[in-house]
C-alpha positions as CSV (number, residue, x, y, z in Angstrom):
1,M,0.0,0.0,0.0
2,K,1.3,3.5,-0.9
3,H,-0.2,6.8,0.0
4,T,-0.2,9.8,-2.4
5,R,2.6,12.2,-1.5
6,T,2.2,15.9,-1.2
7,S,4.9,18.5,-1.6
8,G,5.9,20.6,1.4
9,R,5.0,23.8,-0.5
10,R,1.5,22.6,-1.3
11,L,1.1,21.1,2.1
12,A,2.0,24.4,3.8
13,A,-0.6,26.2,1.7
14,A,-3.3,23.7,2.5
15,L,-2.9,24.0,6.2
16,L,-2.9,27.7,6.6
17,T,-5.2,29.2,9.2
18,L,-7.7,31.6,7.8
19,S,-7.2,35.0,9.5
20,T,-9.4,37.6,7.8
21,V,-11.6,37.5,4.7
22,T,-13.6,40.5,3.5
23,A,-17.0,39.5,2.2
24,V,-18.4,41.1,-1.0
25,A,-22.0,42.3,-1.4
26,G,-24.3,39.5,-2.2
27,T,-26.7,37.1,-0.6
28,L,-24.0,34.5,-0.1
29,V,-20.3,35.0,0.6
30,T,-18.2,32.0,0.0
31,V,-14.9,31.9,1.9
32,P,-11.9,30.6,-0.1
33,A,-10.0,27.6,1.3
34,V,-6.8,29.6,1.4
35,A,-6.7,33.3,2.2
36,A,-3.1,34.4,2.8
37,T,0.3,33.1,3.6
38,A,1.4,33.2,7.2
39,A,5.0,33.1,8.4
40,A,6.0,30.0,10.4
41,P,7.1,30.5,14.0
42,T,10.9,30.7,14.6
43,G,12.4,27.2,14.8
44,V,9.5,25.5,13.0
45,T,10.0,24.3,9.4
46,A,7.9,22.2,7.1
47,A,9.4,19.0,5.7
48,A,10.4,19.1,2.1
49,D,8.0,16.2,1.4
50,A,5.4,14.6,3.6
51,T,3.4,11.4,3.4
52,N,-0.3,11.5,3.9
53,L,-1.2,9.9,7.3
54,P,-4.4,8.4,8.4
55,V,-6.1,10.6,11.0
56,D,-6.3,8.0,13.7
57,A,-2.7,6.8,13.3
58,E,-0.5,7.0,16.4
59,V,3.3,6.9,16.3
60,V,4.7,3.8,18.0
61,S,8.4,3.5,17.3
62,A,11.0,5.3,15.2
63,G,14.2,3.9,13.6
64,T,16.8,5.1,11.2
65,T,14.9,4.2,8.0
66,G,11.3,4.8,9.0
67,Y,8.7,4.8,11.8
68,L,5.9,2.6,13.0
69,T,2.2,3.7,13.4
70,S,-0.8,2.0,14.9
71,R,-4.5,2.6,14.1
72,K,-7.7,0.6,14.3
73,D,-9.9,-0.7,11.6
74,E,-13.7,-0.6,11.7
75,A,-13.8,-3.7,13.9
76,G,-11.4,-2.1,16.4
77,T,-8.5,-4.3,15.4
78,A,-5.1,-2.7,15.7
79,I,-3.3,-2.1,12.3
80,L,0.4,-1.5,12.3
81,E,2.1,0.2,9.4
82,W,5.8,1.0,8.7
83,H,6.5,4.3,7.0
84,S,9.7,4.7,5.0
85,Y,11.6,8.0,5.2
86,A,13.2,7.4,1.8
87,D,10.2,7.3,-0.4
88,G,7.1,7.7,1.8
89,S,5.9,4.2,1.2
90,V,3.7,2.5,3.7
91,T,4.1,-1.2,4.5
92,P,1.4,-3.1,6.4
93,V,3.0,-5.0,9.3
94,G,0.0,-6.9,10.6
95,A,-3.2,-6.8,12.6
96,G,-4.3,-7.8,16.0
97,I,-0.9,-7.0,17.6
98,V,0.6,-4.2,19.7
99,G,3.7,-2.2,19.1
100,Y,6.4,-0.8,21.4
101,D,8.9,2.0,21.2
102,S,12.1,0.1,20.4
103,N,14.3,3.1,19.6
104,S,15.4,1.2,16.4
105,D,14.2,-0.3,13.1
106,L,13.3,-3.5,14.9
107,L,9.6,-4.2,15.7
108,V,7.7,-7.2,17.2
109,T,4.8,-9.0,15.6
110,G,2.8,-12.0,16.7
111,D,-0.4,-13.2,18.3
112,G,0.6,-12.5,21.9
113,S,2.0,-16.0,22.6
114,T,4.5,-16.3,19.7
115,L,6.4,-13.1,19.0
116,S,8.8,-12.4,16.2
117,V,11.4,-9.7,15.9
118,R,11.5,-8.1,12.4
119,D,14.2,-5.8,11.0
120,M,12.5,-3.1,8.9
121,K,15.9,-1.8,7.8
122,N,16.1,-5.0,5.7
123,G,12.6,-5.0,4.4
124,G,11.0,-6.6,7.5
125,A,13.3,-9.7,7.6
126,W,12.8,-12.1,10.5
127,R,15.5,-11.8,13.2
128,A,14.3,-13.9,16.1
129,S,11.2,-15.7,17.4
130,F,10.0,-16.2,21.0
131,N,7.3,-18.6,22.1
132,I,6.6,-16.9,25.4
133,G,3.7,-19.2,26.1
134,A,6.0,-22.2,26.1
135,E,8.8,-20.3,28.0
136,F,6.4,-19.4,30.8
137,P,3.8,-22.1,31.0
138,S,2.9,-21.4,34.7
139,G,1.5,-17.9,34.2
140,A,-0.1,-15.4,31.9
141,T,2.3,-13.4,30.0
142,K,2.2,-9.9,28.5
143,L,4.7,-8.0,26.3
144,V,5.5,-4.7,28.1
145,G,8.5,-3.3,26.1
146,V,11.1,-3.7,23.4
147,V,14.7,-2.5,23.5
148,N,16.8,-3.4,20.4
149,E,16.3,-7.2,20.1
150,N,15.3,-7.7,23.7
151,L,11.8,-8.3,24.7
152,F,10.4,-7.5,28.2
153,V,7.6,-9.7,29.4
154,S,5.3,-9.5,32.5
155,V,4.6,-13.0,33.9
156,A,1.8,-13.6,36.5
157,T,2.7,-16.5,38.7
158,T,0.5,-18.7,40.9
159,E,1.9,-17.0,44.0
160,D,0.1,-13.8,42.9
161,Y,3.4,-12.3,41.9
162,H,4.1,-10.4,38.7
163,E,7.6,-11.0,37.4
164,L,9.5,-8.9,34.8
165,W,11.6,-11.0,32.5
166,Q,14.1,-10.0,29.8
167,L,14.2,-12.3,26.7
168,S,16.9,-12.3,24.0
169,K,18.4,-14.8,21.5
170,A,22.0,-16.0,21.3
171,N,22.8,-18.5,18.6
172,G,19.1,-19.5,18.3
173,V,18.9,-20.1,22.1
174,T,16.5,-18.0,24.2
175,R,18.2,-16.2,27.1
176,K,15.8,-15.4,30.0
177,T,16.7,-13.1,32.8
178,K,14.3,-12.3,35.7
179,L,14.7,-8.6,36.5
180,S,12.0,-8.1,39.2
181,S,9.6,-10.0,41.3
182,R,7.4,-8.1,43.8
183,P,4.4,-9.2,45.9
184,K,1.2,-8.4,44.1
185,N,3.0,-6.5,41.5
186,I,0.4,-4.9,39.2
187,D,2.1,-3.8,36.1
188,Y,5.3,-2.9,34.3
189,K,6.1,-0.7,31.3
190,V,9.4,0.0,29.5
191,V,9.1,3.7,28.7
192,A,12.5,4.8,27.4
193,S,15.9,3.6,26.3
194,S,19.3,4.9,25.2
195,G,21.9,2.5,23.9
196,N,21.7,-0.5,26.1
197,D,20.2,1.4,29.1
198,F,16.4,1.4,29.6
199,V,13.8,2.8,32.0
200,V,11.0,0.8,33.6
201,L,7.9,2.1,35.4
202,G,6.2,-0.3,37.8
203,S,3.5,-0.5,40.5
204,V,3.2,-2.7,43.5
205,R,0.9,-3.3,46.4
206,E,2.8,-2.2,49.5
207,P,3.1,-5.1,52.0
208,Y,1.9,-4.8,55.6
209,I,-0.6,-2.0,54.8
210,P,-4.1,-2.1,53.3
211,T,-4.3,-3.7,49.9
212,D,-5.6,-0.6,48.2
213,R,-2.3,1.1,48.8
214,I,-0.3,1.1,45.6
215,V,3.3,2.3,45.3
216,Y,4.6,3.4,41.9
217,W,8.3,3.0,41.1
218,Y,10.9,3.8,38.6
219,A,14.1,1.9,37.8
220,K,16.9,1.9,35.2
221,S,18.7,-1.2,33.9
222,N,20.9,-2.4,31.1
223,V,20.1,-5.0,28.5
224,A,23.8,-6.1,28.1
225,N,24.2,-7.4,31.6
226,G,20.6,-8.2,32.5
227,S,20.9,-6.3,35.8
228,V,18.3,-6.9,38.3
229,L,16.1,-3.8,38.9
230,D,16.4,-2.1,42.2
231,W,13.4,0.0,43.1
232,G,14.9,1.5,46.3
233,G,14.7,5.3,46.4
234,S,12.1,5.6,43.7
235,S,9.0,5.2,45.8
236,G,8.2,8.9,45.1
237,T,7.3,8.1,41.5
238,A,3.9,9.4,40.5
239,A,1.0,7.2,39.5
240,W,1.2,6.2,35.9
241,D,-0.9,4.5,33.2
242,Q,-0.3,3.1,29.7
243,S,0.0,6.6,28.2
244,S,2.9,7.5,30.5
245,T,6.3,7.9,29.1
246,G,9.8,8.8,30.4
247,A,13.1,10.1,29.1
248,L,16.6,8.6,28.9
249,T,19.4,10.0,26.9
250,A,23.2,9.8,27.2
251,S,23.0,12.9,29.5
252,W,19.7,12.9,31.2
253,E,16.9,10.8,32.7
254,A,13.5,12.2,33.7
255,W,10.2,11.0,35.0
256,V,7.2,12.4,36.9
257,R,7.5,12.0,40.7
258,T,6.0,13.3,43.9
259,A,7.4,16.7,45.0
260,Q,8.4,17.5,48.6
261,D,5.3,19.7,49.0
262,G,3.1,16.7,48.1
263,G,2.3,17.9,44.6
264,L,3.8,16.5,41.4
265,E,6.9,17.5,39.5
266,I,9.2,16.4,36.7
267,G,12.5,15.3,38.1
268,A,15.3,15.5,35.5
269,H,18.6,14.1,36.7
270,R,21.8,14.9,34.8
271,L,23.7,11.5,34.6
272,G,27.0,11.3,36.4
273,T,26.2,14.4,38.5
274,G,24.1,15.2,41.5
275,T,22.2,17.8,39.5
276,T,18.4,17.5,39.4
277,T,16.1,20.0,37.7
278,R,12.6,20.1,39.2
279,I,9.6,21.4,37.2
280,P,6.4,21.7,39.3
281,L,3.2,20.4,37.6
282,T,0.0,22.4,38.4
283,G,-3.5,22.7,37.1
284,A,-4.2,20.5,34.1
285,L,-0.6,19.5,34.0
286,T,-0.9,17.3,37.1
287,R,-1.6,14.5,34.6
288,A,1.4,15.3,32.5
289,V,3.9,12.8,31.2
290,V,7.5,13.2,30.2
291,A,7.5,12.9,26.4
292,G,11.3,12.9,26.0
293,I,14.5,15.0,26.2
294,V,16.1,16.6,23.2
295,G,19.5,18.0,23.9
296,D,19.1,19.8,27.2
297,T,15.4,20.4,26.8
298,V,12.7,18.3,28.4
299,L,9.3,17.9,26.6
300,Y,6.1,17.1,28.5
301,G,2.3,17.5,28.6
302,V,-1.0,15.7,28.8
303,P,-1.5,13.4,25.8
304,G,-4.8,12.8,24.3
305,T,-5.6,10.6,21.3
306,A,-5.2,11.4,17.6
307,T,-8.9,11.9,17.1
308,A,-9.7,13.6,20.4
309,E,-10.8,17.2,20.3
310,T,-9.2,18.2,23.6
311,P,-5.7,16.8,24.1
312,G,-3.2,19.0,25.8
313,P,-0.3,21.0,24.3
314,L,3.3,19.7,24.2
315,Y,5.5,22.0,26.3
316,A,9.3,22.3,26.4
317,R,11.6,23.7,29.0
318,S,15.4,24.1,29.3
319,L,17.1,21.9,31.9
320,T,20.2,24.1,32.1
321,D,18.7,27.6,32.4
322,A,17.4,28.0,36.0
323,A,15.3,31.0,35.0
324,A,13.8,29.3,31.9
325,Q,10.1,29.4,31.4
326,P,8.1,26.6,29.7
327,Y,6.9,27.3,26.2
328,K,4.5,25.5,23.8
329,V,6.0,23.4,21.0
330,L,2.8,21.9,19.6
331,D,-0.8,22.7,20.2
332,N,-1.5,19.1,21.2
333,F,0.0,15.7,21.1
334,S,-1.1,12.2,21.6
335,S,1.9,9.8,21.2
336,V,5.7,9.9,21.1
337,A,8.5,7.7,19.8
338,H,12.2,8.0,20.5
339,A,14.5,7.9,17.5
340,P,18.0,6.5,17.6
341,D,19.5,9.9,16.6
342,G,18.1,11.5,19.8
343,S,15.1,13.2,18.2
344,L,11.5,12.6,19.0
345,L,8.6,11.7,16.6
346,V,5.4,13.2,18.0
347,R,1.8,12.7,16.8
348,G,0.0,16.0,17.2
349,F,-1.0,19.4,15.8
350,G,1.2,22.4,15.3
351,P,1.6,25.5,13.2
352,D,2.2,23.5,10.1
353,G,-0.8,21.2,10.5
354,D,-1.9,17.9,11.9
355,G,0.3,14.8,11.7
356,I,3.7,13.5,12.9
357,F,6.4,16.0,13.8
358,R,10.1,15.5,14.4
359,V,11.4,17.4,17.3
360,S,15.2,17.6,17.3
361,G,18.1,19.7,18.6
362,S,21.3,19.7,20.7
363,G,22.6,21.5,23.7
364,D,20.5,24.2,25.3
365,A,19.2,25.6,22.0
366,R,15.5,25.5,21.4
367,P,14.6,22.4,19.5
368,T,13.3,22.6,15.9
369,V,10.0,21.2,14.9
370,A,9.4,19.7,11.4
371,L,6.3,18.1,9.9
372,E,7.3,14.6,9.0
373,A,3.8,13.4,7.8
374,T,0.4,15.1,7.6
375,T,-3.1,13.8,7.8
376,G,-4.3,16.8,5.7
377,R,-6.9,17.5,8.4
378,V,-7.5,21.1,9.2
379,M,-7.7,21.4,12.9
380,A,-7.4,25.2,13.2
381,V,-10.8,27.0,13.2
382,Q,-11.6,28.3,9.8
383,F,-14.7,29.8,8.2
384,A,-16.0,27.6,5.4
385,D,-18.6,30.1,4.3
386,A,-20.7,33.0,5.3
387,E,-24.4,33.7,4.4
388,V,-25.2,37.4,5.0
389,P,-27.8,39.2,2.8
390,A,-26.5,42.3,1.0
391,Y,-29.4,44.4,2.2
392,V,-32.5,44.1,4.5
393,D,-35.7,46.1,4.4
394,L,-36.8,46.5,8.0
395,E,-40.0,48.3,7.2
396,K,-42.3,45.4,7.8
397,A,-42.9,44.5,11.5
398,G,-41.2,41.3,12.6
399,T,-38.6,41.4,9.8
400,T,-35.1,40.0,10.8
401,L,-31.8,39.8,9.1
402,P,-30.8,36.1,8.9
403,M,-27.1,35.4,9.0
404,A,-25.1,32.1,9.1
405,W,-21.5,31.1,9.2
406,T,-20.1,27.6,8.8
407,L,-16.9,26.7,10.6
408,S,-14.4,23.9,9.9
409,R,-15.3,22.5,13.3
410,A,-18.0,23.0,15.9
411,N,-16.0,23.3,19.2
412,A,-15.5,27.1,18.9
413,T,-17.1,30.3,20.1
414,V,-18.2,32.8,17.5
415,D,-18.5,36.5,18.4
416,L,-20.3,38.8,16.0
417,T,-20.0,42.6,15.8
418,L,-22.3,44.8,13.7
419,T,-21.3,48.4,13.2
420,H,-23.3,51.3,11.7
421,V,-20.8,53.1,9.6
422,T,-22.2,56.6,10.0
423,T,-22.6,56.7,13.8
424,G,-20.1,54.0,14.8
425,K,-22.8,52.3,17.0
426,K,-22.1,48.7,17.6
427,L,-23.9,45.5,18.5
428,T,-21.8,42.6,19.9
429,K,-23.2,39.1,20.3
430,R,-21.8,35.7,21.1
431,L,-23.7,33.3,19.0
432,D,-25.3,30.2,20.4
433,T,-23.4,27.0,19.8
434,P,-25.3,24.9,17.2
435,L,-26.7,21.5,18.2
436,P,-25.7,19.6,16.3
437,G,-23.3,20.7,13.5
438,N,-20.9,23.6,12.9
439,R,-23.2,26.2,11.3
440,F,-23.6,29.2,13.6
441,T,-26.7,31.3,12.9
442,Y,-28.1,34.7,14.1
443,A,-31.3,36.5,13.2
444,W,-30.8,40.2,13.9
445,D,-34.1,41.9,15.0
446,G,-33.1,45.3,13.7
447,V,-32.4,46.8,17.2
448,L,-29.1,48.7,17.7
449,D,-28.1,50.4,20.9
450,G,-31.6,49.9,22.3
451,I,-33.5,51.6,19.4
452,S,-34.6,50.7,15.9
453,A,-31.4,50.5,13.9
454,P,-30.6,53.5,11.6
455,N,-30.7,53.1,7.9
456,G,-27.5,53.0,5.9
457,S,-24.3,51.0,5.6
458,Y,-23.3,48.4,8.1
459,T,-20.2,46.3,8.5
460,W,-20.1,42.9,10.2
461,K,-17.3,40.9,11.6
462,A,-17.4,37.3,12.9
463,T,-14.5,36.0,15.0
464,A,-14.2,32.3,15.8
465,A,-12.0,31.1,18.7
466,P,-11.3,27.4,19.4
467,T,-12.6,26.2,22.8
468,D,-9.8,23.6,23.1
469,G,-7.0,26.0,22.6
470,I,-5.9,24.4,19.3
471,G,-4.8,27.1,16.9
472,G,-5.7,30.7,17.0
473,P,-8.8,32.7,16.2
474,A,-10.1,33.3,12.7
475,S,-12.2,36.2,11.5
476,I,-14.3,37.1,8.5
477,S,-16.0,40.4,7.7
478,G,-18.4,42.0,5.2
479,S,-21.1,44.6,4.8
480,F,-24.9,45.1,4.2
481,Q,-27.4,47.8,3.9
482,V,-30.5,48.6,6.0
483,V,-33.3,50.3,4.1
484,R,-36.8,51.5,5.1
485,Q,-39.5,53.8,3.8
486,A,-39.0,57.5,4.8
487,N,-41.0,58.6,7.8
488,A,-41.8,62.3,8.1
489,H,-41.5,62.2,11.8
490,D,-38.1,60.5,11.8
491,L,-35.2,62.7,13.0
492,N,-32.5,60.0,13.4
493,D,-32.9,58.1,10.1
494,N,-34.1,54.8,11.6
495,G,-37.5,54.8,10.0
496,S,-39.3,55.0,13.3
497,T,-41.4,57.9,14.5
498,D,-39.8,60.5,16.8
499,V,-42.3,62.5,18.9
500,I,-41.1,65.9,20.0
501,A,-42.4,67.5,23.3
502,R,-41.6,70.7,25.2
503,D,-41.9,70.8,29.0
504,A,-42.7,73.8,31.2
505,S,-39.0,74.8,31.6
506,G,-38.6,75.1,27.8
507,A,-36.6,71.9,27.4
508,L,-37.3,70.0,24.2
509,W,-37.3,66.2,24.2
510,R,-37.3,63.5,21.6
511,D,-39.0,60.2,22.2
512,D,-37.8,57.6,19.6
513,L,-40.5,55.0,19.2
514,F,-39.8,51.5,18.0
515,D,-40.5,51.0,14.3
516,W,-43.0,48.3,15.1
517,P,-45.4,47.4,17.9
518,V,-44.0,45.7,20.9
519,G,-46.4,43.5,22.8
520,G,-49.3,45.0,20.8
521,Q,-48.3,48.6,21.8
522,A,-46.6,51.5,20.3
523,K,-43.6,51.6,22.6
524,P,-40.9,54.3,23.1
525,A,-37.4,53.1,22.9
526,R,-35.4,56.1,24.3
527,R,-35.9,59.7,25.3
528,T,-33.2,62.2,24.4
529,K,-33.0,65.9,25.4
530,I,-32.6,68.0,22.2
531,G,-32.0,71.4,23.9
532,T,-33.3,74.2,26.1
533,G,-34.8,77.7,25.5
534,W,-37.7,76.6,23.4
535,Q,-40.3,78.4,25.6
536,T,-39.8,81.4,23.3
537,Y,-41.9,79.7,20.6
538,K,-45.7,79.9,20.4
539,Q,-45.9,76.8,18.2
540,I,-43.5,73.9,17.3
541,E,-44.3,71.7,14.4
542,A,-42.7,68.6,13.0
543,V,-42.9,69.2,9.2
544,G,-41.1,66.3,7.7
545,N,-38.4,66.7,5.1
546,I,-38.8,70.2,3.7
547,A,-35.1,70.8,2.8
548,G,-34.2,67.8,0.6
549,T,-32.8,65.4,3.1
550,S,-34.1,61.9,3.9
551,H,-35.3,62.7,7.5
552,G,-37.6,65.2,9.2
553,D,-37.2,68.8,10.2
554,L,-38.9,71.2,12.6
555,I,-40.3,74.7,12.3
556,A,-41.0,77.0,15.2
557,L,-43.0,80.2,15.4
558,D,-42.0,82.9,18.0
559,G,-44.1,85.6,19.7
560,S,-42.9,88.2,17.2
561,G,-44.3,86.3,14.2
562,N,-40.9,85.0,13.0
563,L,-40.9,81.5,11.6
564,Y,-37.7,79.5,11.9
565,H,-36.5,76.3,10.2
566,Y,-34.5,73.6,12.2
567,L,-32.9,71.2,9.7
568,G,-32.7,67.7,11.0
569,K,-29.2,66.3,10.8
570,G,-30.3,62.6,10.6
571,D,-28.7,61.7,14.0
572,G,-31.5,63.0,16.2
573,T,-30.1,66.4,16.5
574,L,-30.9,69.7,14.8
575,A,-28.8,72.2,12.9
576,A,-28.8,75.9,14.0
577,R,-32.1,77.6,13.2
578,V,-32.6,79.5,9.9
579,R,-35.1,82.3,9.7
580,I,-37.8,81.6,7.1
581,G,-39.4,85.0,7.4
582,G,-41.6,87.3,9.5
583,G,-45.3,88.1,9.5
584,W,-46.5,84.7,10.5
585,G,-48.0,85.9,13.8
586,G,-51.4,86.2,12.2
587,Y,-51.8,82.4,12.1
588,K,-53.6,80.5,14.8
589,Q,-52.5,77.1,13.7
590,L,-49.8,75.4,11.5
591,A,-50.0,71.9,10.2
592,G,-47.1,70.3,8.3
593,G,-45.4,67.0,7.6
594,S,-47.6,65.8,4.7
595,D,-47.3,65.9,1.0
596,L,-50.6,67.6,-0.1
597,N,-50.0,68.0,-3.8
598,G,-48.3,64.8,-4.7
599,D,-44.9,66.2,-5.7
600,G,-43.0,64.2,-3.1
601,R,-42.2,67.1,-0.8
602,S,-43.8,68.0,2.5
603,D,-46.1,71.0,2.5
604,L,-47.6,73.4,5.1
605,L,-51.1,74.5,6.0
606,A,-52.0,77.5,8.1
607,T,-55.3,79.0,9.4
608,D,-55.5,82.7,10.1
609,T,-57.6,84.6,12.6
610,A,-60.3,85.1,10.0
611,G,-60.7,81.4,9.6
612,V,-59.0,81.2,6.1
613,L,-56.9,78.1,5.3
614,W,-53.8,78.7,3.4
615,F,-51.6,76.2,1.5
616,Y,-47.8,76.6,1.4
617,K,-46.1,74.3,-1.2
618,G,-42.8,72.8,-0.1
619,T,-39.8,73.8,-2.3
620,G,-37.0,71.6,-0.9
621,S,-34.9,74.7,-0.1
622,A,-33.3,75.0,3.3
623,T,-33.4,78.8,3.3
624,A,-36.8,79.3,1.6
625,P,-38.6,76.0,2.1
626,F,-42.1,77.2,1.2
627,A,-43.5,78.8,-1.9
628,A,-46.0,81.8,-1.8
629,R,-49.2,80.9,-0.1
630,V,-52.4,79.8,-1.9
631,R,-55.8,80.3,-0.4
632,V,-57.7,77.0,0.1
633,G,-60.9,78.4,1.5
634,G,-62.7,80.0,4.4
635,G,-64.8,78.8,7.3
636,W,-62.0,77.1,9.2
637,G,-62.3,79.3,12.2
638,G,-64.5,76.8,14.0
639,Y,-61.7,74.3,14.4
640,N,-59.3,74.5,17.4
641,Q,-57.0,71.8,16.0
642,I,-55.9,70.9,12.4
643,T,-53.5,68.1,11.7
644,A,-51.9,67.0,8.4
645,T,-51.9,63.2,8.7
646,G,-50.6,62.0,5.4
647,N,-52.6,59.6,3.3
648,I,-54.8,57.7,5.8
649,A,-57.7,56.8,3.5
650,G,-56.2,55.5,0.3
651,G,-56.4,58.7,-1.8
652,A,-53.8,60.2,-4.1
653,A,-52.2,62.5,-1.5
654,G,-52.2,63.6,2.1
655,D,-55.3,64.2,4.1
656,L,-56.3,66.5,6.9
657,V,-58.2,66.0,10.2
658,A,-59.8,69.0,12.0
659,R,-61.4,69.1,15.5
660,D,-64.2,71.5,16.2
661,T,-65.0,73.2,19.5
662,A,-67.6,70.5,20.3
663,G,-64.9,67.8,20.2
664,V,-66.0,66.3,16.9
665,L,-63.2,65.2,14.6
666,W,-63.6,65.6,10.8
667,L,-61.7,64.1,7.9
668,Y,-60.8,66.1,4.8
669,L,-59.5,63.8,2.0
670,G,-56.8,65.5,-0.1
671,Y,-57.4,65.9,-3.8
672,G,-53.6,66.0,-4.5
673,N,-53.5,69.7,-5.4
674,G,-53.5,71.3,-2.0
675,T,-57.3,71.3,-1.8
676,F,-59.7,68.9,0.0
677,A,-63.0,67.0,-0.5
678,P,-66.0,67.9,1.7
679,R,-65.5,66.9,5.2
680,I,-66.5,63.5,6.7
681,R,-67.4,63.1,10.3
682,I,-65.1,60.7,12.1
683,G,-66.8,60.9,15.6
684,G,-67.1,62.9,18.8
685,G,-65.3,62.8,22.1
686,W,-62.0,64.2,20.9
687,G,-62.1,67.3,23.1
688,G,-60.1,65.7,25.9
689,F,-56.9,65.8,23.9
690,S,-54.8,68.9,23.9
691,Q,-52.6,67.7,21.0
692,L,-53.3,65.7,17.8
693,V,-50.1,64.8,16.0
694,G,-49.8,63.3,12.5
695,A,-47.0,60.9,13.5
696,G,-46.2,59.0,10.4
697,D,-46.3,55.2,10.4
698,V,-46.2,54.3,14.0
699,T,-47.5,50.7,13.8
700,G,-45.4,49.5,10.9
701,D,-48.3,48.7,8.5
702,G,-47.3,51.2,5.8
703,R,-50.0,53.7,6.7
704,P,-49.6,57.0,8.6
705,D,-51.1,57.1,12.1
706,L,-52.3,59.7,14.6
707,I,-51.1,60.3,18.2
708,A,-53.6,62.0,20.6
709,H,-52.2,63.5,23.8
710,G,-53.9,65.1,26.7
711,S,-53.9,65.3,30.5
712,A,-55.9,62.0,30.7
713,G,-53.4,60.1,28.7
714,T,-52.0,59.3,25.3
715,S,-53.3,57.0,22.6
716,V,-52.2,55.9,19.1
717,Y,-54.9,55.9,16.5
718,R,-53.9,53.4,13.8
719,S,-55.2,54.4,10.3
720,T,-57.4,51.7,8.7
721,G,-57.6,53.0,5.1
722,S,-61.4,53.6,5.6
723,T,-63.0,57.0,4.9
724,T,-65.8,56.4,7.3
725,A,-63.9,54.8,10.2
726,P,-60.3,55.9,9.5
727,F,-58.8,55.1,12.9
728,S,-58.5,52.2,15.3
729,R,-57.4,53.0,18.8
730,Q,-54.2,51.3,20.1
731,S,-52.7,51.7,23.6
732,T,-49.2,53.0,24.1
733,S,-46.8,53.6,27.0
734,L,-45.7,56.9,25.5
735,Y,-46.0,59.7,28.1
736,A,-47.6,57.3,30.5
737,G,-48.2,59.3,33.7
738,E,-47.0,62.5,32.0
739,G,-50.3,64.0,30.8
740,T,-49.5,67.4,32.2
741,K,-45.7,67.5,31.9
742,F,-45.6,68.7,28.3
743,N,-47.3,71.8,26.9
744,S,-46.5,71.2,23.3
745,V,-46.2,67.9,21.4
746,A,-45.3,67.6,17.7
């Protein structure tokens, strides 16, 4: 079997972590697989060529010509494969067996009873065979380690002992040496070797104390002389399991042991000296194992499995620099093999991808890390695609902006930021984790900073961060537009009605309503103070867009008969006033904010003391917003309130409502030329309201509405489109409990 080989250059590109992609306008933004080239960290290089590696493969052993991996098939049977350094070829070794780190090209195959030593340097040639079942007929046997051509076997005896035996061949004859025999010994494991020396971890039930007391021990021996293991002085060894490893080089030996303060530490002893470096293990590292030593650097961490999502990083620390701090070598690791040249092969994930890495070095220099083989699996968080509409019309009540992002894996957090370009206002949201899958979604309800979101351009940015610490964050960004129909009573360009009110001190306030009913009510979102000194004006009127912008303006009439224009700036504030002209003191009432002649601009109506109604056509000019007046007709002196409502009954242009002194409200349908049809009686009982305000579309149904305010309370009258019953009453929390606070509402 041979896997397809991938060049180092192509491999490096395929494994890059996506950092930032700017989305283009459209309903679907597809993220490219590779966005940019990132520099590798210092000391990390990609192999010139790398063999594709099965995702679930663990490294077992490393020699001079190749390395051994183990994985499981669908039935759970272990599959061992030898990978050649020279050509990347993969040779199946067998199934149903286990492998051990032999620190050489030798490996052991067999069925557990009969074991054979094979030399992969010579194409897998047979070197020796051991029938351990026949050698130890009195007890169960288990292979616990391999050093060169020496096998180490645990033998359970009838006396409830577990003996450790070393087996080797000399001239075809099996040589057996018993290295250890302890009462109720539980397990052994050969964890590291260097030359003929090797290290064994063991555990034993301590005699003369309760049987649940287990002592873990560490010992070093030599295969050449078959020395008997002495466990004296190593009783401080920490508890270990089958994932535990150790380190033994020509200069150092290291293992995890109990510290003097009762915690755990790595003890690294420099051979031939009394020098021991101690590295405390805290937090998650209390389960750490020693992966190996390269030069004068120890490597350690908490291993996981090749397919696990939350294995721990591989750390390194100098053994010669007393002030040295640990640093991360790989984002995670799951298995380690010790090569004859002193390097380590580590299965894990690092800056160059997911696979098997060679960690090598000498002296106290930081080791280098090179990708030996890759799985091709992308473990860093990446955005696979983004689905964000290019625009959204939020005019209709209940409309949301649906957005979705698909990640390369699900175990991540995604933080979203929406920014209104003009104002800089932001919305930040951590998206809910999808169950199941890796597609994160969010439906924006059109609320920004507590109010209906302004129209215009928005940018979005989604940032994904891995929850397991593997790799760094990834970001993607784009833009969209929010659009709505213009609202004559909108001062901050968010499509919703702004109601203006003056209190007794002369302060002017703006209540921004939501652009749709909330809980069946017209609900204010926020109140903002516009300014002070407005008590000088006899009348304040919201007149809609009279100067060519997309949002509403105000006019104000002072006691001297001067009329002033306040241009809305679109952010809820007003520009400095501009004098329209004098001589307006003869008017009892002003009514604006409605297009009465169908030219798309807001016009103005005024009644004088003689009861004549005058029409002022809007010009769109900021300095002269109204054309010369045109007489509509007389007989309007009987009304104490006139209000331009906009088109509330389905006609061609804006309409007018007027309340007489008896409290009866009348509807005047606009003809579209500044004149009106004969009046239609709406109904009585309107005398309790001090202010009737044509407020634009308050209820989000596309028709303009009426707000009625008085000392007894405030109501919204939703337009129905009917000429005989044009309004339907709706409750509101606007000015609740404030019936007498304001003396003017516009």
